[in-house]
MDAnalysis code that builds the backbone (N, CA, C; Angstrom):
import MDAnalysis as mda
import numpy as np

u = mda.Universe.empty(333, n_residues=111, atom_resindex=np.repeat(np.arange(111), 3), trajectory=True)
u.add_TopologyAttr("name", ["N", "CA", "C"] * 111)
u.add_TopologyAttr("resid", np.arange(1, 112))
u.add_TopologyAttr("resname", ["UNK", "UNK", "UNK", "UNK", "UNK", "UNK", "UNK", "UNK", "UNK", "UNK", "UNK", "UNK", "UNK", "UNK", "UNK", "UNK", "UNK", "UNK", "UNK", "UNK", "UNK", "UNK", "UNK", "UNK", "UNK", "UNK", "UNK", "UNK", "UNK", "UNK", "UNK", "UNK", "UNK", "UNK", "UNK", "UNK", "UNK", "UNK", "UNK", "UNK", "UNK", "UNK", "UNK", "UNK", "UNK", "UNK", "UNK", "UNK", "UNK", "UNK", "UNK", "UNK", "UNK", "UNK", "UNK", "UNK", "UNK", "UNK", "UNK", "UNK", "UNK", "UNK", "UNK", "UNK", "UNK", "UNK", "UNK", "UNK", "UNK", "UNK", "UNK", "UNK", "UNK", "UNK", "UNK", "UNK", "UNK", "UNK", "UNK", "UNK", "UNK", "UNK", "UNK", "UNK", "UNK", "UNK", "UNK", "UNK", "UNK", "UNK", "UNK", "UNK", "UNK", "UNK", "UNK", "UNK", "UNK", "UNK", "UNK", "UNK", "UNK", "UNK", "UNK", "UNK", "UNK", "UNK", "UNK", "UNK", "UNK", "UNK", "UNK"])
u.atoms.positions = np.array([
    [-3.977, -40.049, 122.610],
    [-4.801, -40.193, 121.429],
    [-3.923, -40.235, 120.194],
    [-3.030, -39.275, 119.993],
    [-2.092, -39.344, 118.884],
    [-2.613, -38.677, 117.624],
    [-1.694, -38.470, 116.729],
    [-1.996, -37.827, 115.455],
    [-2.694, -38.808, 114.516],
    [-3.777, -38.395, 113.843],
    [-4.464, -39.298, 112.922],
    [-3.563, -39.776, 111.792],
    [-2.627, -38.926, 111.356],
    [-1.716, -39.337, 110.287],
    [-0.812, -40.450, 110.778],
    [-0.302, -40.317, 112.018],
    [0.540, -41.373, 112.562],
    [-0.244, -42.669, 112.704],
    [-1.499, -42.577, 113.094],
    [-2.321, -43.770, 113.237],
    [-2.520, -44.448, 111.890],
    [-2.589, -43.652, 110.826],
    [-2.799, -44.216, 109.496],
    [-1.553, -44.911, 108.965],
    [-0.390, -44.613, 109.527],
    [0.852, -45.177, 109.025],
    [1.275, -46.432, 109.782],
    [0.342, -47.174, 110.269],
    [0.636, -48.413, 110.974],
    [0.751, -49.556, 109.975],
    [1.364, -50.669, 110.377],
    [1.425, -51.833, 109.481],
    [0.034, -52.320, 109.064],
    [-0.947, -52.175, 109.958],
    [-2.301, -52.603, 109.618],
    [-2.847, -51.780, 108.450],
    [-2.532, -50.472, 108.423],
    [-2.972, -49.625, 107.322],
    [-2.325, -50.081, 106.023],
    [-1.045, -50.395, 106.066],
    [-0.350, -50.882, 104.876],
    [-0.967, -52.161, 104.357],
    [-1.317, -53.063, 105.269],
    [-1.950, -54.311, 104.864],
    [-3.329, -54.050, 104.268],
    [-4.060, -53.106, 104.845],
    [-5.382, -52.756, 104.327],
    [-5.267, -52.141, 102.937],
    [-4.290, -51.260, 102.752],
    [-4.078, -50.646, 101.437],
    [-3.692, -51.704, 100.414],
    [-2.845, -52.644, 100.801],
    [-2.453, -53.722, 99.889],
    [-3.665, -54.565, 99.504],
    [-4.530, -54.843, 100.465],
    [-5.739, -55.600, 100.184],
    [-6.637, -54.830, 99.223],
    [-6.762, -53.520, 99.420],
    [-7.558, -52.681, 98.528],
    [-7.056, -52.806, 97.094],
    [-5.739, -52.662, 96.903],
    [-5.187, -52.727, 95.553],
    [-5.323, -54.123, 94.968],
    [-5.161, -55.136, 95.791],
    [-5.277, -56.503, 95.286],
    [-6.701, -56.818, 94.856],
    [-7.687, -56.318, 95.585],
    [-9.078, -56.639, 95.269],
    [-9.684, -55.719, 94.217],
    [-9.333, -54.457, 94.270],
    [-10.004, -53.479, 93.413],
    [-9.267, -53.179, 92.123],
    [-7.961, -53.235, 92.134],
    [-7.155, -52.860, 90.964],
    [-7.732, -51.614, 90.298],
    [-7.772, -50.495, 91.030],
    [-8.407, -49.305, 90.469],
    [-7.671, -48.801, 89.245],
    [-8.400, -48.281, 88.284],
    [-7.767, -47.718, 87.101],
    [-7.863, -46.204, 87.154],
    [-7.238, -45.545, 86.186],
    [-7.205, -44.080, 86.170],
    [-8.606, -43.489, 86.114],
    [-9.508, -44.124, 85.381],
    [-10.885, -43.630, 85.243],
    [-11.568, -43.566, 86.609],
    [-11.317, -44.559, 87.438],
    [-11.914, -44.603, 88.772],
    [-11.234, -43.597, 89.698],
    [-9.907, -43.511, 89.644],
    [-9.158, -42.644, 90.541],
    [-9.427, -41.175, 90.246],
    [-9.385, -40.790, 88.969],
    [-9.556, -39.379, 88.608],
    [-10.976, -38.881, 88.820],
    [-11.969, -39.743, 88.707],
    [-13.382, -39.405, 88.906],
    [-13.807, -38.214, 88.045],
    [-13.254, -38.097, 86.832],
    [-13.597, -37.001, 85.935],
    [-14.712, -37.379, 84.966],
    [-14.973, -38.640, 84.830],
    [-15.977, -39.085, 83.885],
    [-16.707, -40.292, 84.458],
    [-17.780, -40.660, 83.818],
    [-18.548, -41.820, 84.243],
    [-17.689, -43.077, 84.099],
    [-17.720, -43.928, 85.096],
    [-16.958, -45.172, 85.044],
    [-17.670, -46.133, 84.094],
    [-16.893, -46.697, 83.177],
    [-17.457, -47.595, 82.172],
    [-16.835, -48.981, 82.301],
    [-17.147, -49.834, 81.355],
    [-16.597, -51.195, 81.356],
    [-15.085, -51.196, 81.142],
    [-14.502, -50.072, 80.700],
    [-13.042, -49.994, 80.559],
    [-12.360, -50.247, 81.900],
    [-13.013, -49.860, 82.993],
    [-12.441, -50.113, 84.318],
    [-12.343, -51.620, 84.564],
    [-13.346, -52.363, 84.143],
    [-13.324, -53.819, 84.299],
    [-12.251, -54.452, 83.421],
    [-12.119, -53.941, 82.200],
    [-11.113, -54.471, 81.278],
    [-9.718, -54.207, 81.831],
    [-9.510, -53.015, 82.392],
    [-8.232, -52.675, 83.001],
    [-7.934, -53.649, 84.147],
    [-8.953, -53.970, 84.936],
    [-8.778, -54.898, 86.058],
    [-8.411, -56.300, 85.588],
    [-8.955, -56.721, 84.443],
    [-8.594, -58.028, 83.882],
    [-7.103, -58.039, 83.547],
    [-6.606, -56.951, 82.952],
    [-5.178, -56.859, 82.671],
    [-4.344, -56.960, 83.943],
    [-4.789, -56.301, 84.996],
    [-4.090, -56.376, 86.283],
    [-4.097, -57.801, 86.825],
    [-5.207, -58.492, 86.666],
    [-5.304, -59.877, 87.126],
    [-4.331, -60.772, 86.356],
    [-4.210, -60.556, 85.053],
    [-3.262, -61.337, 84.250],
    [-1.833, -61.108, 84.756],
    [-1.493, -59.855, 85.043],
    [-0.162, -59.554, 85.578],
    [0.035, -60.235, 86.925],
    [-0.987, -60.201, 87.771],
    [-0.875, -60.836, 89.086],
    [-0.703, -62.348, 88.960],
    [-1.418, -62.965, 88.039],
    [-1.265, -64.408, 87.834],
    [0.144, -64.723, 87.350],
    [0.670, -63.898, 86.472],
    [1.997, -64.122, 85.892],
    [3.117, -63.876, 86.893],
    [2.985, -62.829, 87.722],
    [4.088, -62.425, 88.597],
    [3.892, -62.777, 90.069],
    [2.655, -63.015, 90.466],
    [2.380, -63.288, 91.874],
    [1.963, -62.051, 92.659],
    [2.021, -60.873, 92.032],
    [1.623, -59.625, 92.688],
    [0.914, -58.724, 91.687],
    [-0.067, -57.944, 92.149],
    [-0.715, -57.002, 91.239],
    [0.237, -55.865, 90.882],
    [-0.039, -55.159, 89.785],
    [0.821, -54.029, 89.418],
    [0.911, -53.003, 90.554],
    [2.065, -52.416, 90.693],
    [2.341, -51.359, 91.678],
    [2.260, -51.852, 93.121],
    [2.254, -53.160, 93.322],
    [2.141, -53.721, 94.670],
    [3.340, -53.331, 95.532],
    [4.480, -53.078, 94.901],
    [5.698, -52.740, 95.638],
    [5.762, -51.267, 96.027],
    [4.776, -50.484, 95.657],
    [4.762, -49.041, 95.940],
    [3.854, -48.741, 97.136],
    [4.096, -47.602, 97.740],
    [3.198, -47.100, 98.775],
    [1.862, -46.746, 98.112],
    [0.745, -46.796, 98.840],
    [-0.575, -46.565, 98.223],
    [-0.686, -45.263, 97.431],
    [-0.229, -44.142, 97.966],
    [-0.366, -42.878, 97.235],
    [0.506, -42.875, 95.979],
    [1.671, -43.466, 96.068],
    [2.547, -43.571, 94.906],
    [1.901, -44.449, 93.838],
    [1.291, -45.548, 94.265],
    [0.608, -46.436, 93.316],
    [-0.520, -45.693, 92.616],
    [-1.317, -44.940, 93.366],
    [-2.410, -44.175, 92.759],
    [-1.870, -43.181, 91.736],
    [-0.778, -42.497, 92.083],
    [-0.181, -41.545, 91.156],
    [0.247, -42.235, 89.865],
    [0.933, -43.373, 89.986],
    [1.449, -44.058, 88.807],
    [0.339, -44.672, 87.956],
    [-0.732, -45.101, 88.575],
    [-1.865, -45.628, 87.805],
    [-2.393, -44.552, 86.873],
    [-2.459, -43.321, 87.355],
    [-2.963, -42.217, 86.536],
    [-1.893, -41.727, 85.559],
    [-0.660, -41.576, 86.018],
    [0.384, -40.938, 85.219],
    [1.015, -41.844, 84.162],
    [1.186, -43.114, 84.464],
    [1.861, -44.025, 83.535],
    [0.935, -44.393, 82.374],
    [1.526, -44.659, 81.224],
    [0.731, -45.111, 80.082],
    [0.088, -46.465, 80.357],
    [0.795, -47.308, 81.094],
    [0.288, -48.626, 81.475],
    [1.135, -49.137, 82.632],
    [0.629, -50.109, 83.381],
    [1.434, -50.684, 84.462],
    [2.669, -51.390, 83.889],
    [3.676, -51.615, 84.721],
    [4.840, -52.372, 84.263],
    [4.410, -53.769, 83.808],
    [4.926, -54.173, 82.666],
    [4.577, -55.488, 82.124],
    [5.555, -56.534, 82.650],
    [5.096, -57.779, 82.808],
    [5.996, -58.831, 83.291],
    [7.182, -59.002, 82.338],
    [8.380, -59.153, 82.875],
    [9.556, -59.269, 82.010],
    [9.540, -60.517, 81.128],
    [8.855, -61.560, 81.571],
    [8.816, -62.810, 80.805],
    [7.538, -62.942, 79.979],
    [6.848, -61.837, 79.735],
    [5.596, -61.876, 78.971],
    [5.882, -62.189, 77.501],
    [5.050, -63.031, 76.923],
    [5.170, -63.341, 75.509],
    [4.638, -62.167, 74.691],
    [4.910, -62.176, 73.398],
    [4.396, -61.123, 72.521],
    [2.875, -61.088, 72.559],
    [2.255, -62.256, 72.598],
    [0.791, -62.334, 72.649],
    [0.262, -61.717, 73.946],
    [0.936, -62.009, 75.069],
    [0.503, -61.451, 76.349],
    [0.682, -59.938, 76.365],
    [1.799, -59.450, 75.847],
    [2.033, -58.003, 75.795],
    [0.942, -57.337, 74.964],
    [0.598, -57.914, 73.827],
    [-0.462, -57.356, 72.981],
    [-1.789, -57.323, 73.737],
    [-2.123, -58.418, 74.412],
    [-3.363, -58.479, 75.190],
    [-3.372, -57.409, 76.283],
    [-2.272, -57.310, 77.024],
    [-2.207, -56.339, 78.120],
    [-2.293, -54.903, 77.603],
    [-1.638, -54.629, 76.500],
    [-1.699, -53.272, 75.951],
    [-3.123, -52.925, 75.515],
    [-3.869, -53.912, 75.053],
    [-5.279, -53.675, 74.726],
    [-6.076, -53.375, 76.005],
    [-5.774, -54.082, 77.081],
    [-6.471, -53.863, 78.354],
    [-6.171, -52.485, 78.937],
    [-4.950, -51.998, 78.747],
    [-4.508, -50.785, 79.420],
    [-4.617, -49.529, 78.567],
    [-5.364, -49.572, 77.490],
    [-5.541, -48.370, 76.673],
    [-6.279, -47.313, 77.489],
    [-5.783, -46.088, 77.399],
    [-6.438, -44.975, 78.084],
    [-7.005, -44.035, 77.038],
    [-8.274, -43.748, 77.139],
    [-8.920, -42.769, 76.267],
    [-9.510, -41.728, 77.202],
    [-9.023, -40.492, 77.084],
    [-9.455, -39.449, 78.008],
    [-10.235, -38.371, 77.283],
    [-11.368, -38.014, 77.829],
    [-12.150, -36.878, 77.353],
    [-12.685, -37.047, 75.945],
    [-13.274, -35.989, 75.422],
    [-13.880, -36.031, 74.098],
    [-12.854, -36.249, 73.006],
    [-11.696, -35.627, 73.122],
    [-10.656, -35.791, 72.080],
    [-10.222, -37.247, 71.997],
    [-10.041, -37.886, 73.140],
    [-9.673, -39.293, 73.144],
    [-10.762, -40.168, 72.576],
    [-12.013, -39.831, 72.864],
    [-13.139, -40.608, 72.339],
    [-13.205, -40.473, 70.813],
    [-12.970, -39.264, 70.292],
    [-12.970, -39.071, 68.829],
    [-11.845, -39.854, 68.195],
    [-10.669, -39.838, 68.816],
    [-9.523, -40.566, 68.281],
    [-9.799, -42.075, 68.271],
    [-10.409, -42.584, 69.331],
    [-10.719, -44.016, 69.400],
    [-11.759, -44.400, 68.350],
    [-12.728, -43.524, 68.104],
    [-13.770, -43.817, 67.117],
    [-13.203, -43.834, 65.703],
    [-12.172, -43.022, 65.459],
    [-11.563, -42.973, 64.133],
    [-10.647, -44.166, 63.899],
    [-10.276, -44.851, 64.982],
    [-9.522, -46.078, 64.895],
    [-8.129, -45.945, 64.502],
])
């Protein structure tokens, strides 16, 4: 029968995890599950799609799934494409803004 952890570490699991990240592009709001998911999750996903179109891979695609989840929450934003124009960087930074909790909401409202 084998250990369930060993079964999860098969190449098929890696491919499934890669498919999950490619299709869902989860953001910190979704991963942390601390607040209601809003349209910011969709906006974050649009930024991920732009990066994927530019580079051929979604952000954090080169990381193991748990590492990718950690970096999505911990990093200020995903790594930006090295050949991104100033306009693209500005657009992506708008997509990847993180506002957390009431203090973040007050700060965003004050502009």
